[in-house]
Each structure stands twice: as C-alpha cells, then as structure tokens.
C-alpha positions in Angstrom: 16.9 -19.3 3.3 16.3 -21.8 6.1 12.6 -21.7 7.0 11.1 -23.3 10.1 7.4 -24.2 10.2 6.0 -24.8 13.6 2.6 -26.4 13.9 1.5 -29.4 16.1 -0.9 -30.9 13.5 0.5 -30.2 10.1 2.5 -33.4 9.9 -0.3 -35.8 11.0 -3.1 -37.2 8.9 -6.1 -35.6 10.7 -5.8 -31.9 10.0 -7.8 -28.9 9.1 -7.7 -25.8 6.9 -4.6 -24.2 8.4 -2.7 -27.5 8.0 -3.9 -27.9 4.4 -2.6 -24.4 3.7 0.8 -25.2 5.2 1.2 -28.5 3.3 0.5 -26.7 0.1 3.1 -24.1 1.0 5.6 -26.8 2.0 5.3 -28.4 -1.4 6.4 -25.2 -3.1 8.7 -23.5 -0.6 10.8 -26.7 -0.4 11.7 -26.3 -4.1 14.0 -23.3 -3.4 14.6 -23.2 0.3 15.7 -25.5 3.2 12.7 -26.3 5.4 12.5 -27.7 8.9 9.1 -28.8 10.0 8.4 -28.9 13.8 5.3 -31.0 14.4 3.6 -33.5 16.6 4.4 -37.2 16.8 2.1 -39.5 14.8 1.5 -41.0 11.4 2.8 -38.5 8.8 0.4 -37.2 6.2 1.0 -38.9 2.9 1.6 -35.6 1.2 4.8 -35.1 3.2 6.4 -38.3 2.1 7.8 -37.0 -1.1 8.9 -33.6 0.1 12.6 -32.7 0.5 12.2 -31.3 4.0 13.5 -32.1 7.5 10.7 -33.3 9.8 11.1 -33.2 13.5 8.3 -34.7 15.5 7.6 -34.3 19.2 5.2 -36.0 21.7 2.0 -34.0 22.0 -1.5 -34.5 23.3 -3.5 -34.4 20.0 -7.2 -33.4 20.1 -8.1 -37.0 19.6 -6.1 -38.3 22.6 -7.9 -39.5 25.6 -5.7 -37.3 27.9 -6.6 -34.2 25.9 -10.3 -35.0 26.1 -10.2 -35.6 29.8 -8.5 -32.2 30.5 -10.7 -30.2 28.1 -13.9 -31.9 29.4 -13.3 -30.6 32.9 -11.7 -27.2 32.2 -12.3 -24.2 29.9 -9.1 -25.0 28.0 -9.5 -25.8 24.3 -8.3 -29.0 22.7 -6.1 -27.0 20.4 -4.6 -25.2 23.4 -3.6 -28.6 24.9 -1.9 -29.5 21.7 0.0 -26.2 21.6 1.1 -26.4 25.3 2.2 -30.1 25.0 4.1 -29.3 21.8 5.8 -26.3 23.4 7.0 -28.3 26.5 8.2 -31.2 24.3 10.2 -28.9 22.0 11.7 -27.1 25.0 12.6 -30.3 26.8 14.3 -31.6 23.6 16.5 -28.4 23.5 15.1 -27.5 20.1 14.4 -23.8 20.8 18.0 -23.3 21.9 19.2 -25.1 18.7 17.1 -23.0 16.3 19.6 -20.3 15.8 21.8 -22.9 14.1 19.0 -24.7 12.2 16.7 -22.0 10.8 16.7 -18.3 9.8 13.0 -17.7 10.6 10.2 -19.5 12.4 6.6 -19.5 11.2 3.6 -20.1 13.5 -0.2 -20.3 12.6 -2.1 -20.7 15.9 -2.5 -17.9 18.5 -1.0 -19.8 21.4 1.9 -21.2 19.3 2.6 -17.5 18.4 2.6 -16.5 22.1 4.9 -19.4 23.2 7.3 -19.8 20.3 7.8 -16.0 19.6 9.0 -15.7 23.2 11.2 -18.8 23.3 12.8 -19.0 19.8 16.2 -17.2 19.4 15.3 -16.5 15.7 12.8 -14.0 14.2 9.3 -15.3 14.0 6.3 -14.7 11.8 2.6 -15.3 12.6 -0.1 -15.8 10.0 -3.6 -15.4 11.3 -6.0 -18.2 10.5 -8.9 -15.8 10.8 -10.6 -13.8 13.6 -14.3 -14.2 14.3 -14.5 -11.9 17.4 -12.2 -10.0 19.7 -12.1 -12.8 22.3 -10.0 -12.9 25.4 -7.6 -15.3 23.7 -6.9 -12.9 20.9 -6.5 -10.0 23.3 -4.1 -12.1 25.4 -2.0 -12.8 22.2 -1.9 -9.1 21.3 -0.5 -8.3 24.7 2.0 -11.1 25.2 3.2 -12.4 21.8 6.5 -11.1 20.3 6.6 -12.0 16.6 8.6 -9.9 14.2 5.9 -9.8 11.6 2.1 -10.4 11.4 0.4 -11.6 8.2 -3.4 -11.9 7.7 -5.2 -14.6 5.8 -7.8 -12.2 4.3 -8.7 -8.5 4.1 -11.4 -9.0 6.7 -8.9 -10.5 9.1 -6.5 -7.7 8.4 -9.1 -5.1 9.4 -10.2 -7.0 12.5 -6.6 -7.4 13.7 -6.2 -3.6 13.3 -9.5 -2.5 14.7 -10.0 -5.1 17.5 -6.4 -5.9 18.6 -4.6 -2.7 17.6 -2.2 -4.8 15.5 -1.8 -3.8 11.8 -0.5 -6.8 9.9 2.3 -6.3 7.5 0.3 -7.9 4.6 -2.0 -10.6 3.5 -1.4 -14.2 2.3 -4.5 -16.0 1.1 -5.2 -19.6 0.8 -4.6 -20.7 -2.8 -6.2 -22.9 -5.4 -4.6 -25.4 -7.8 -5.3 -23.9 -11.2 -4.4 -27.2 -12.9 -6.9 -29.3 -11.0 -9.6 -26.7 -11.0 -10.0 -25.8 -14.7 -12.8 -25.2 -17.2 -11.3 -28.2 -19.1 -12.0 -30.7 -16.3 -14.2 -33.7 -17.1 -17.7 -33.4 -15.5 -18.7 -36.1 -13.1 -22.2 -36.0 -14.5 -24.3 -34.5 -17.2 -27.6 -32.8 -16.9 -30.2 -31.7 -19.4 -31.1 -28.6 -17.3 -28.8 -26.0 -15.7 -27.1 -27.0 -12.5 -26.5 -24.9 -9.3 -23.8 -26.3 -7.1 -22.9 -25.8 -3.5 -19.8 -27.4 -1.9 -19.2 -27.3 1.9 -20.5 -28.3 5.3 -24.3 -28.6 5.6 -24.2 -26.5 8.8 -25.5 -23.3 10.3 -24.2 -20.1 8.9 -24.0 -21.3 5.4 -27.4 -20.0 4.3 -28.6 -23.3 3.0 -32.2 -22.9 3.9 -32.1 -19.5 2.1 -30.6 -21.3 -0.9 -33.5 -23.9 -0.9 -36.1 -21.1 -0.6 -34.4 -19.2 -3.4 -34.2 -22.3 -5.6 -38.0 -22.8 -5.1 -38.6 -19.2 -6.5 -36.7 -19.9 -9.7 -38.8 -19.4 -12.9 -36.5 -21.7 -14.9 -36.1 -25.4 -14.6 -32.8 -26.4 -12.9 -31.1 -28.8 -10.5 -29.4 -28.0 -7.2 -26.5 -30.3 -6.1 -25.3 -30.0 -2.5 -21.9 -31.6 -1.9 -20.9 -32.2 1.7 -22.2 -33.5 5.0 -23.3 -31.8 8.2 -25.8 -31.4 11.0 -28.5 -29.8 8.8 -28.7 -32.5 6.3 -32.0 -34.1 7.6 -33.5 -30.6 8.1 -32.5 -29.5 4.6 -34.0 -32.7 3.1 -37.2 -32.0 4.9 -37.3 -28.4 3.8 -36.8 -29.5 0.2 -39.6 -31.9 0.5 -41.9 -29.3 2.1 -41.2 -26.9 -0.7 -41.8 -29.5 -3.3 -38.4 -29.2 -4.9 -36.9 -32.5 -3.5 -37.0 -34.0 -7.0 -34.6 -31.4 -8.2 -32.3 -31.3 -5.2 -29.4 -33.8 -5.1 -27.5 -34.5 -1.8 -24.2 -35.8 -3.0 -22.5 -36.4 0.4 -18.8 -36.1 1.0 -16.6 -36.1 -2.1 -12.8 -36.7 -2.0 -10.9 -33.5 -2.8 -9.1 -35.3 -5.6 -12.5 -35.6 -7.4 -14.3 -32.4 -6.4 -13.1 -30.5 -9.5 -15.3 -32.7 -11.6 -18.4 -31.5 -9.8 -17.5 -27.9 -10.5 -17.1 -28.9 -14.2 -20.6 -30.3 -14.2 -22.2 -27.2 -12.8 -23.4 -24.0 -14.5 -23.5 -21.7 -11.4 -21.8 -22.0 -8.0 -23.6 -20.6 -5.0 -22.3 -19.9 -1.5 -25.0 -17.9 0.4 -23.0 -17.8 3.7 -23.6 -15.4 6.6 -19.9 -15.6 7.7 -16.7 -17.1 6.3 -13.0 -16.8 7.0 -11.9 -17.0 3.4 -14.0 -19.5 1.4 -11.7 -21.7 -0.7 -14.8 -23.1 -2.5 -15.4 -19.8 -4.1 -11.9 -19.7 -5.4 -12.2 -23.3 -6.7 -15.4 -22.3 -8.5 -13.7 -19.2 -10.0 -10.7 -21.2 -11.1 -13.2 -23.6 -12.8 -14.6 -20.8 -14.8 -18.0 -20.8 -13.1 -20.3 -17.8 -12.5 -20.5 -17.4 -8.7 -23.4 -16.2 -6.7 -22.5 -15.4 -3.1 -23.0 -12.9 -0.3 -21.6 -9.4 0.6 -19.6 -10.5 3.6 -16.1 -9.1 3.9 -14.2 -12.4 3.1 -16.2 -12.9 -0.1 -15.7 -9.3 -1.2 -11.9 -10.0 -1.0 -12.5 -12.5 -3.8 -15.3 -11.2 -5.9 -16.3 -7.7 -7.1 -20.1 -7.7 -7.6 -21.0 -7.7 -11.3 -17.4 -8.3 -12.4 -16.5 -11.8 -11.2 -19.8 -12.9 -9.8 -23.1 -11.7 -8.3 -23.3 -10.7 -4.6 -26.4 -10.3 -2.4 -26.9 -9.5 1.2 -26.9 -12.6 3.5 -30.5 -13.7 4.2 -32.1 -11.8 1.3 -33.9 -14.7 -0.3 -35.6 -12.7 -3.1 -32.3 -11.1 -4.1 -30.6 -14.5 -4.0 -33.4 -16.0 -6.2 -33.0 -13.1 -8.7 -29.2 -13.5 -8.9 -29.6 -17.2 -9.5 -32.3 -16.6 -12.1 -30.2 -14.0 -14.0 -27.2 -16.3 -14.2 -29.1 -19.4 -15.1 -31.2 -17.8 -17.8 -28.4 -15.7 -19.4 -25.6 -17.8 -20.9 -23.7 -14.7 -22.1 -23.7 -13.4 -18.5 -22.5 -16.7 -17.2 -19.7 -16.8 -19.7 -18.6 -13.2 -19.0 -18.6 -13.8 -15.2 -16.9 -17.2 -15.4 -14.2 -15.9 -17.7 -13.4 -12.9 -15.5 -13.5 -15.1 -12.4 -11.0 -17.5 -14.0 -8.7 -14.6 -14.9 -8.8 -13.1 -11.4 -8.1 -16.5 -9.9 -5.0 -17.0 -12.1 -3.8 -13.5 -11.2 -4.4 -13.5 -7.5 -5.3 -16.8 -6.0 -3.0 -19.6 -7.2 -0.9 -21.5 -4.8 2.2 -20.3 -6.7 1.2 -16.6 -6.2 0.5 -17.0 -2.5 3.7 -19.0 -1.9 5.7 -16.3 -3.5 4.0 -13.8 -1.2 4.7 -15.9 1.9 8.3 -16.4 0.9 8.7 -12.6 0.4 7.6 -12.1 4.0 10.0 -14.7 5.3 12.8 -12.9 3.5 11.7 -9.6 4.9 11.8 -10.9 8.5 15.3 -12.3 8.0 16.6 -9.2 6.3 15.3 -6.9 9.0 16.5 -8.9 12.0 
C-alpha cells in the first residue's frame, strides 16, 4: 500500500502532539508500506533522517514566520490556518495533487482545514483523524459541511462522541496516541531515590490541569510524602507561592522541563502518578505512567475514562473535589498492595491497548479499508 501523509509541520523540528503522533506512526508504517510525506519546507526533524520514506517539502508560512504573525495579528485567522492555506497553494502550484493518483493509494490529513482542502483536491481517497474537539466551533461546523473525506477516525472516545453529537459525523473508529512500552517500563532506572513515597505530575503548569487542587490535596495527606512537578508553565510562580502558603514547599519539588528521552526515569522514581485535570484531549502522560506500572490517580473526565476504569487500573475522582483527591492519594500512598494491584493492571492494559504497535496496526487497517472501498 502507498500511503500519503499530509501535514505542514510534521517534517519540521518545531512540532506539537499531532506531529509527534505522526512521526511515531511513520516509524512503524514505513516498515511494511511505501510512504510519501507531504510537509512544509524547513529543517527536517531528526527522527525522519533514518526513515525509508519519500519526503516532499513545500514553501509554507510557518507559525513562527514573520509573515504569518503579521497576518494573524491583524485578522481572526489562526496561525495554523495560514500554515494550512500556504501549504495547499504550494502543493497545488507544484502539480502534486494532480500527480497523487500515480504516487499514493490514500491520503491522510490531521488538521481540520487540511481535511477541507485536501479532501476536495486530491484524486485519491482521503482519511481524516481528529486531533480532538473542545467545542462545536464554527470551524468544526464549516469542516462538517464542506470536507469530503472517505473516512473519519477519532483520537479518543470523547472525540468520537463529540463528532457524532456536535457535528453529526460518526467516525468509523478510534486510533489513540500510543506509548513506547520499552522506554516506559517498571524496569527503568529511577532518576532519584526518596526515603518517603513520591507523587508525580508531568505536564504543563497551566490552567485546567488542577494543580492548585493537587497542592491542597497534598496538604491534607496524613502520611509523609514528596510531590514532584515536572514541567513548566504560566502557573509556576503561583504554584510555588501556594505551596509556601500551605507550608508544604519543603516537600514539593519543581523539576522543570525534562527531555522526553529521560522522562521515563521520573516515572520509575515515583510511587503514584496524579493528573487532576479538568479537561484533556487524550492525556499521554497517563498512558506513560500506566506503562511504567504506576498507580494513577486522575479525574472522571471522558478522555481519562477511555484509559482508566476506576478501581481497576487507577483511582478517579471528580475534577475539583479536593477532599476526594486527597483521599485517593492517601489510599494509594498508604497501601502498597493497592498500588501494586493497580500498577500491574495498568501496565497490562497499556500493553494490550495503548502501545504504538497496536495503534499503528489500527491506523493501517483504516488506510486499507479506505483503499479497498474506493
């Protein structure tokens, strides 16, 4: 099968969650299939250097470009939309859309406007994978009315439901982000050792993550413990002040940003992982913690419930319920047998459902389905 991946940013070094997903897929899909990557011009990401794929780059106005910033600063157009539009016109001018019928069997897009433009221009069947839907915005409604993909895939159960309920589009299935089960393992070497149990958070120190709730819950614990916060964000100074006001600053460690190549060693050093978010797309950090064999304490939002069944693979509480969060942390910290049971079950679920290999196989099956039905 000849698979085309269409994404303005996936080839360049400065990328986000969708592009990380695509690069991991590219590593594995290219083992068994021919792949053509359509992406923007710029310095290629180092992970692409060793892949046996064909890379076609086109001039685009990246988010970081001055021209992009000037346009978006004076209009309601988003930087990502400028990227998408400039990519579309460059690909069209180069005659690549017309040539696709000879080059690929299926084309995959991953941004709403890429879906709209490429699904109408490409002479081959197209597939769109949602990156997540926060609200039924005018952009999503525009896509629902104008895009013409042959197949929709959701990135989580919550996205599946929102696409169906808000856009009247029922996706054909779900392909999650994955986790590297070899990197994230209970056998990883800890980056530090502690004489007391460790609660770990990994992610942005930003609004919506429930971090003030986590500090207040940590203050309520009746057992001695440490809290390690890995990441940076706009709330860092506020969180440090909160920890000091609560009198727990001596037990709270702000570790800053950690390279992804080292992050598994922080999970290995922890006893419990906590993500007390109010909203998430599909939190990869929970999956990394599960693969690491950690007991996870998180919240009852839809995306997390896709990953964790309360009491089976972790403990879930309602967002913002500080007493319940403190109770869940206390239970898991004070009961080694509970931690062991939850961590073992989480690792098993991760291996069965959330490895990159499992998700790549799902994605490839959807590509094959599109080709066979066209």
